[in-house]
N, C-alpha and C positions, 0 to 999 in steps of 0.2 A: 723412321720415314723410309719408305721403299719407292723407288721411281721407276715406273713403267714406259717404256719407249716403244711404241707400236703402232703402225700406221693404218693397221685395219680396225676400225673403229669398234667392230663386234667384239673381236678378241681382245681390244684394250679395255673395254668395258666389262668382259667377262672376268679378265684378271683383276681389274680393280675391285670389282664385287667380291670374288671370292677373298682377296687379301682384306679388304674392309671388313668382311663378315667374320673374319677370323683375329679380328682386333688390331689389324696393323694400318698405320697412317699411310695413304699413299698419295702420289701425285703423277698423273699419266701425260705424256707427251706424244705427239705425232712424228716428230723429227728429232734426229740426234743433236742438231745445233740447238734447238729448244732446250733440250734435255741438259746439254754441256753448259748453256747459259744459266740453268737454274743451279747447276752444280756450283757455280762462283757465288751464289748468294747463300745456300745452305746445301752441303753434301748430305746424300741419303746414308742409309745403314746398308741398303743394298740397292741394286740396279738389275732390272730385268730387261734385256735389249733382244729385239729382232734384229736379223741381219740385213734384210732387204728392206732398206728405207729410202725414202725419197732424199737427194741430195747425198749427204754424208753417210755412208753405210755403217751398220753397227759395229762391224769389225775395225774400221777405222775410230770410231769414237772411242771403243775400247781401249785401242792403243795411245789414244790421248789421254785417256783416263790414267793409264798405267805410266804414262812419262810424267804424270804430276806427282811429286813426292807426298802431297797431303791426301791422294787418293789411291796409292799404291796397294794399299792392303783392303781396300773396298771390296767386298764379295760381290762378283758379277755373274748373273746366270742368262745364258743364251736361250731364247725362246724361238725357234724359226721352223720354217718348212725345208730349209736344207738339211737333207738327211744323209747325204754321201758320206763315206768315212773320211775322205780328204777335208770335206768341209768342217767335219767335228775337230780333226787334228787342227785345222788352220784356226778355228776358234778357240780351241784351249791353248794352243801355243801363243795365239794373239793377246791373251791375259783372261780369258773367261774362266771361272773356277768351276763352273758346271755347264752342261749343254742338254736341252731337251728339244725334240722335234714335234711338230705339229702333224697330225692332231694330238692333243696331249689330254691327259687326266688332270682335273682341277685337285684332286685328292694328292695326287703324286706331286703336282706342282706346290701345293703348301708343304708337303712334306721335306722337298727339297730346300725350300726357303727356311724352314725352321733349323734344317741341318747346317746350312751356311751360316745362318745367324748364330746358332750355337757353337760352331766351329770358331769363327771369330772371337766370340766371348772368351773362349777357352784359351785361345792363342794370345789374347791380349787382356792379361790380367790387370785389374787397376793398380796404378803406381801410386805410393803413397804421396801426399803432396806437401807434407811437413815433416822437417826431421830436427828432432830437438835432442840435444846432447850436452849436459850440464849448462854452461853459460852460453853456449852456441846455439842458434835457432836459424834454421834455413827453410824459407819459403820456396818450393820448387815450382809453384804456379807463377808467383810474382818476381822470383829470383831475388828476393829480399834476403838479407843477411843481417842479423843482429847479434850482439854480444852483450849480455845482462840488460836486454832491452834497447841498447843503442844501436842503431844503424851504421854499418861498415859498408863503406863503398868500395867494391871490387872491380877490376878490369874484367872483360869478358873471360879471359884465360884465367885469371885468378880464381873466378868463380866456378869455372868448369874444372879446374883443378881440385879445388876444395869439394866439390859434390862428388866427384870420381873417387877421392880417397875416402870420404864418409860413407859412400854407398859400400865400399869394400873395406870396411872398418875391421880392424884386428888382423888383416892379412897383409903381408909384406907385398907392396906393389914395386916392380922394378922400374928402373929408369927408363928402359927400353919400352916397357907397355905403357907407361904414361906418355912417352914421346910419340909412340905408334898411335895411341887413342886419341891425344888431343893436339898434337902438331903434325900428324901424318909424317911421322919421322922416317928420314932416310940415312944412310950412313954417314953423309957429309954434313948432316946438323950439328950444330955445337951442343953437347949435352949440358953446358954450364947454362944454358937459356933456362933448363928446368930448375936449376939451382936458386937461380936468381929469382925466378918467381916464387919459389918455395919460402925464401928469405922475406922477400916484401910481403907474402900471404901472412906468414907468422907476425910481421910487425904490424900488418893492419888488424889482425886479430887479438892483438895485445898479449900480454902475460896472462891473463885468464884463459884464453882459448887456444893462443899460438901453440902451447906446449902440447895439444893433442896431436900435433904432426909430429912424429918421431921419425929420426934419421937412422936407418939401419945401414952401417958402414958398408960400403962397396957394393950394396945391392939396391937400395931405393929408399922407399918411405912407407910409413905405416901409421895409420889414424886409429888412435886408441881412446876409448872412453875414459873420463876422469877418474872413474873408481878403480881403473886399472893401472 
């Protein structure tokens, strides 16, 4: 889905027809407020913003998008009549990924849309949703943990710790790295906190899977597959 935010009806219709004709699903809005409301229902794959809009201007809307963690990586293309260099700098610094000025070529617009979507796909490879390792099964979408088919209830930190170690399997992960990644570690944090979480995590996983987490003395921990 591509959102088009443009107050000029003729341009809005032109862009929508061009994108639809190229196989893209689209939704068009006259104001930024309408578009941001739609974002909360279903975020698009890409947004095309005019800057000079009634009410909230496009630049302010883009900044609001970038301030939301769920939309930070959304590709945004500015399509505007503002063609001064400082306008382009302000647009790009404000969070736009690309900037086109009016009048514009429809073919160039389509090429830039394809480029932004392709770049986003390359930068965000699909992550594995399941992790199976011997008796241990992790569902990274539902956060479900099972050992030999039986569900294991973990706290938030225990789960994050297990996943981080599993994703870095066969590599020794230092205590400092784990504290920094999972606890926002600072020098005054008690490292014993990590050791306690490792102990309780092993206990909950039981003898069958708890031994996957190996202690590397004076360094940290290592997750090893059972065959190793």
